[in-house]
N, C-alpha and C positions, 0 to 999 in steps of 0.2 A: 325173257332177257332181263332177268332182276339184276343182274351186275352192272349193266351200263346203261340200261335204258334211259334214265332221267338224269344221267350225271352232265353238269355243263361242262366239264371236261371234254366230252365229246360231243357237244351240242355243235358248234360251228362246224367241227369233222362231218358229222352226219348230215347236217343242212347243206354244205358247199357241195358234196355228193349227190345227194337225192333230188334237188333243185335241178340238175342237169336232165335228169331222168323224167321228171314230171313235166318240166318246160318244154321237153322236145321228144314228144311220143315216137316221131318219125327217128329211125336211127339213120344219122348222116354225119357229113364233117362237122356242122355246128354242133352237134350234140357231143361228138367225142373229143373237141376242142373245149367245150364248157367242161366235161369230165376231167381232162387233164388238168385245165386250171384249178379246179376245185381239188385235186390232188395235192398239187404245188400248194396251194393257200393253207393247206392242212398239216402243213410243215413236212410232209413228204417230199423228199429231194429230188431234183429232178433226174438223177439217172434211175433212181429207185421209181419214179413215176414213168418214165420212159419204158422201163422194164414191164412195168403192169400194164400198158397200154399196148406193148408188142405182143403181151401174151394174150390180151384181151381180143386184139383185131385177128388173132390167129384164130380165135375160137369163133369170132364172127364169123369168118370166112369159112371155116369148117362145118359150120351147123347152119349156115347160111340164114341167120339173124337179121332181122329188117325192123322189129320194133323195141324201142331202146328200153321200156320195162323188162324184157325178157333177158336181158345182161346183168340184171342186178345178182342173180344168182351165180352167173360164171365170175363175176367181178369179185363177190364175196368168197368165191371158192379160191380164186387168186391169191387174195390176200391172206386167207387162211393158211394156205400151202406155204407161202413165203414167210409167215411168222411162227409156224408150228415147227419146233425144233425137238419134238417128241418128249421124251424122258429128260432131255436137257434142260426143259422148263421147270423140271423140278429139282428141289434140293437133294442132296444125297441123303440117302436112307442109312447109309453106315454110321457107326458110332463107337469109339470117340470120335467126333467131327470137330474140326477147327475151321471157324469163318473169319477170315480177313475182309474189313468191310472198308474198301477205298472210294475216294472221291473229294470233291473239294469242298472246303469250308463254306457252310451255309445252304448246302445242297439236300440236307435231311438226313446226313449220315448218323446222327447221335441219336435222332429219335427211332430210326430205322433199326438200329441195334436194340434198344428200348422194345420195339413191337416185335421183333425176331426174339428176343429172350422173353418176353411174356408169351408167344406164340408157342414156344418149347416147353415152357413151363407147364402151359394148359395140357400140353402132350403127355404130361409125366416126366418130363426130361429133366434132369440136373444141369444148370446152366450157370456159366461163370462167364465175368465179362473182364478185359483187359485194357486197360487205358493207356496204349500205346502211341497216342498223340501227345507228347511231351513237350511239344515246341507252342502250341497254342496256349495262349493265357485261357485258363479256367476251364479247357477241355476235360481235365480228368474231373474236376469238380461237377461239371454238367453230367458227364456220365455217371457218377457217384450218385447224382440225386435222381436220374433215373433207374440205376440199380437198386437203389433203396426203395424206388416207389414199386418195382415190379418184385421185390423181394429176393436178389441175387447178389451174389459178392462180386466186388470189383477188386482186381488187384491194379495197384497204381503206385507211382514213385512220384518224386518232387518234377517240378515242372523243369525243363531244359536236360533232363537226364538221358542215357540212352534207351531210345524207345524198345530196341531189340532186348535189352535187360529186363524190361517189363514183359515182353513175350516169354522170355526163359522162366521167369518167376512163376507168370500165370501157369506154363505147362508142367512145371513141377508141382504147383499146388493143384492143377485139374489132375495129374496122374495120381497124386497121394490120395486125392478125395473120389476118384472114380467119376470125376465130372462128364457128363454126356457130351455138352456142346459148349466149346469155349470159343467166345465172339470176341474179335479184338478190334478196337479201333485204331485207326491208323492216320498219320498226317495228311493234309490236302495240299500241300505246297506245289502245285502244277507251275508255278512261274519258275521253279528251280527245279526241272526234271532230273537233272543229273545226280542230285542228292537224294532226291525222292526215289528213284530207279535204286540205287547203291542201298537206301534204307529198306525197301521192300525186298529187294534181292538177298540182304543180310536177315531179315526176319525170316524167309522162307527157308533159307540154309538152317537156321536155328530150328525150325518146326521140323524139318526133315531129318535132322541129327537128334533131337530130343524126342521126337515124338512121331518116329517113322509108320508105326502102325494107324495112326489117326486120319480119317479122311478129311479132304481138305476142298473147300470152297472160296474162291476171290471173287467177292460181290461188289461191283461196281454201283455207287448210289447216284442216281442222275435226276436232277430238277425238272421236270417237265414242262415247267412254267417258262423255261429258257430257251425251250424250241431247237434253233438250229445251234444254239451254243452247247446244248446237250449232246449233240451228234458230233460238235467238235470236241468235246471233253471225253467222249466214247473213242475217238480216233487217237486222242493223245493219251488215253490210259491204256488201251491196247497193245500201245509200243512199250510201255513201262513194266507191265505186270500181264499174267496169263489170266486173263477175265474168264470167270465161268459161268457167270451169270449177272442180270441187273436187276435192281430197284428202280422201278419209276417212282418220285414221290410227287406229291401236290397235284396228282390227278383229279383233285376236286375243286380247283380252283377256274382260271381262265384257259388251261392249257389246252392245246391241240393235239389229239391222239396220234397225228401221221408220225411224230418222231419215234415212235413204238416201231411202226413198219421199217423206217429208213434204217435204224440202227439195227435191227434184226436181218435187216437184207443187205446192207453194207459191210457189218464186220461179222455177221454170223453168231451175233451176241444172243444168247435165249434170256428172255426176260422171265425172272422167277417170281416177283411180287409186284404188285402196284400199290402205292400208298394212296388210300382215296381219302384221308383226314388227319386228325392231330392224334384221336384217341389211339389207345394201346391195342384196339383191336382192328384199327382201320388199317391192315396188312393183308390184301386180297391175292392168293393165289395167282399168277395169270394162266387164262385157260384161251388159247387161239380161238377155237371154235366160238366161245362166247363173245370174244373182240371182234370176231369178223361177222357175227349174227348182230351184233349190237349196233354196226356201222350202218346198216339198212333196215334198222327195227323200227316199225312204223305204229 
């Protein structure tokens, strides 16, 4: 379990669950109570925790399990099944591809764009960025800095201009230059959902009209360190845009990995990548099996 075994982001998550297993070898009410408490303390929502425990109790009764250590495998399989969205956990392999990056300011959206651009460039794909967050001061400059660092072109307009105009120009340039992947930054003004919804709808219409043959991904970027706030953001943005996947950022810090389970369960959103650091290569494709294995890694 090289991906998750030593990451501090999962340490509390792992410890809170496995503690119940080792402190209570006999499978009984006290063990199950501590186990559910560990789930909730790991940022797994109450509804999701209840669902996990319901499935676990069914397995315990069906298999006549009496020892606590015996349920580790069962719990791991339940969680893996819950977070595994199959092919939806992977990015589209069709090109040209347009990726709309969605999320609040400060959540790691800009650095995630740079990491994606770097990843695709290393795969031999041609990449272009569109600075369509024209409302936040210095947003285009920040994206330009990352674009220069990665070595990809950035299409940008003046601050305060129509963000859809940036998308339009970027599409025309991408088509003219046979660009494989166009990654578009968008504003994160969640406090004004009506305007944000109209803006994203307008962008989507322009993309569909100007580049109907392009594959699409709408990626929501969430800061894992915000815990339940990230879950709230997933709920808000799911009502604004058709989210095709999630990037969870800052998983290398004090985050507790339970929000991964909550979001995939409650909103049926596949996790595409996990951001494990600030480096351009610190974007890890999400693997449900490795995640579940890592929870009980010894």
